[in-house]
C-alpha positions as CSV (number, residue, x, y, z in Angstrom):
1,M,52.2,-37.4,-39.6
2,D,52.0,-39.8,-42.8
3,N,49.7,-37.2,-44.5
4,L,52.2,-34.4,-43.5
5,F,54.9,-36.2,-45.2
6,R,52.9,-37.0,-48.2
7,T,52.1,-33.4,-48.7
8,L,55.3,-32.5,-48.3
9,F,56.7,-35.0,-50.6
10,S,54.1,-34.1,-53.3
11,T,55.2,-30.3,-52.8
12,F,58.6,-31.1,-53.4
13,T,58.2,-33.3,-56.5
14,H,56.0,-30.5,-57.8
15,L,58.7,-28.0,-57.3
16,R,61.4,-30.1,-59.0
17,T,59.1,-30.8,-62.0
18,S,58.3,-27.0,-62.5
19,S,61.8,-26.0,-61.9
20,T,62.9,-28.4,-64.6
21,I,60.1,-27.2,-67.0
22,L,61.5,-23.6,-66.5
23,L,65.2,-24.9,-67.1
24,V,64.2,-26.6,-70.4
25,G,62.2,-23.9,-71.5
26,E,65.0,-21.3,-70.8
27,Q,67.5,-23.2,-73.0
28,H,65.0,-23.5,-75.9
29,W,64.5,-19.5,-75.7
30,R,68.3,-19.2,-75.7
31,N,68.4,-21.7,-78.6
32,A,65.6,-19.8,-80.4
33,L,67.5,-16.3,-80.1
């Protein structure tokens, strides 16, 4: 059970990091344009 929770937590953290990078990248693209 603890292993499953750890996997879910790491996946959620990875998704949050990816979406944050995408948001920052999109803002940089808009500023460049």
